[in-house]
Each structure stands twice: as structure tokens, then as C-alpha cells.
C-alpha positions as CSV (number, residue, x, y, z in Angstrom):
1,M,-9.7,14.0,0.6
2,A,-10.5,12.1,3.7
3,L,-10.5,8.3,3.7
4,P,-13.9,6.7,3.4
5,T,-15.2,5.1,6.6
6,S,-17.4,2.4,4.9
7,P,-17.9,1.1,1.4
8,G,-20.7,3.7,1.0
9,D,-22.8,4.4,-2.0
10,P,-22.1,1.9,-4.8
11,G,-22.3,4.8,-7.2
12,I,-19.2,6.6,-5.8
13,V,-15.7,5.7,-6.9
14,Y,-12.7,6.8,-4.9
15,V,-9.4,7.1,-6.7
16,W,-6.0,7.6,-5.1
17,H,-2.8,8.2,-7.0
18,A,0.8,8.3,-6.0
19,N,4.1,8.6,-7.8
20,I,7.0,6.6,-6.6
21,H,9.4,9.4,-7.3
22,Q,7.4,11.9,-5.3
23,V,7.0,9.5,-2.4
24,F,10.5,7.9,-2.1
25,S,12.8,10.6,-3.4
26,R,11.2,13.4,-1.2
27,D,11.1,11.3,1.9
28,S,14.2,9.2,2.6
29,G,12.4,7.3,5.5
30,A,9.3,6.4,3.5
31,M,10.5,3.0,2.5
32,T,11.7,2.2,6.0
33,R,8.3,3.0,7.4
34,A,6.4,1.2,4.7
35,L,8.3,-2.2,4.7
36,P,6.9,-3.3,8.1
37,L,3.4,-3.1,6.7
38,L,4.2,-6.1,4.4
39,R,3.6,-9.6,5.5
40,P,6.4,-12.1,5.1
41,A,5.3,-13.4,1.7
42,E,4.9,-9.9,0.4
43,R,8.3,-9.0,1.7
44,E,9.8,-12.0,-0.2
45,R,8.1,-10.9,-3.4
46,F,9.4,-7.3,-2.8
47,D,12.9,-8.7,-2.4
48,R,12.7,-10.6,-5.7
49,F,12.3,-7.5,-7.8
50,R,15.6,-6.6,-9.5
51,Q,15.0,-3.0,-10.2
52,D,14.5,-0.3,-7.5
53,A,11.6,1.2,-9.4
54,D,9.8,-2.2,-9.6
55,R,10.3,-2.7,-5.8
56,Q,9.1,0.8,-5.1
57,M,6.0,0.4,-7.3
58,F,5.1,-2.9,-5.6
59,L,5.7,-1.4,-2.1
60,L,3.7,1.7,-2.8
61,G,0.8,-0.1,-4.4
62,R,0.6,-2.7,-1.6
63,V,0.9,-0.2,1.2
64,M,-1.7,2.1,-0.4
65,A,-4.1,-0.9,-0.8
66,R,-3.4,-2.2,2.7
67,T,-3.9,1.3,4.3
68,L,-7.2,2.1,2.5
69,V,-8.8,-1.4,2.9
70,G,-7.6,-1.6,6.5
71,H,-9.1,1.8,7.2
72,V,-12.5,0.8,5.8
73,L,-12.4,-2.5,7.7
74,G,-11.3,-0.8,10.9
75,V,-8.1,-2.8,11.2
76,A,-4.4,-2.1,11.0
77,P,-2.9,-2.3,7.4
78,H,-0.9,-5.4,8.3
79,D,-3.8,-7.2,10.0
80,W,-5.8,-8.3,7.0
81,P,-4.8,-11.2,4.7
82,W,-4.1,-10.4,1.1
83,R,-5.1,-13.2,-1.3
84,E,-3.3,-13.6,-4.6
85,G,-5.1,-14.8,-7.7
């Protein structure tokens, strides 16, 4: 499915799903390519996770969100601020 280009019809819901095992075990360079998309505070949070699976889930979720929102906004994934809370 193609990425939406605008928020579109409020009655349409887009759902994306990814599995950390499929992403990171099949592509050894996926994590290396994904890490630069994190901002410094996100990278610090990533580094605090103790388990590889937790780091991978955080990274995959953040990169998916950054990529999709950035696409809709028309900016690079790293170029929009993430607000916690």
C-alpha cells in the first residue's frame, strides 16, 4: 500500500504493522540505517533499553512513526520534533 499524501478522509484509518524479527534478522543493515533517524534524546532512550528486543521495538516503532508522519508533512523523518507526554 502506498503512503498517504495527506491526512485525507477522517473516516479512513491506515494501519501499518512490522515485526522486529522480520525487519532486523533478515536485514543486517536495517538498524544501522535506522539509527540516524533518531534525534539525540531518542538515541539516549534507545541506549537505555537493556534487552535487544526492547531496543529493536523502540527503534522500529519510532522510525515507522517518523517516516509516516514525515511523509504526510512533506519533511524528512528526522526533521520534525517528537513531543513526549
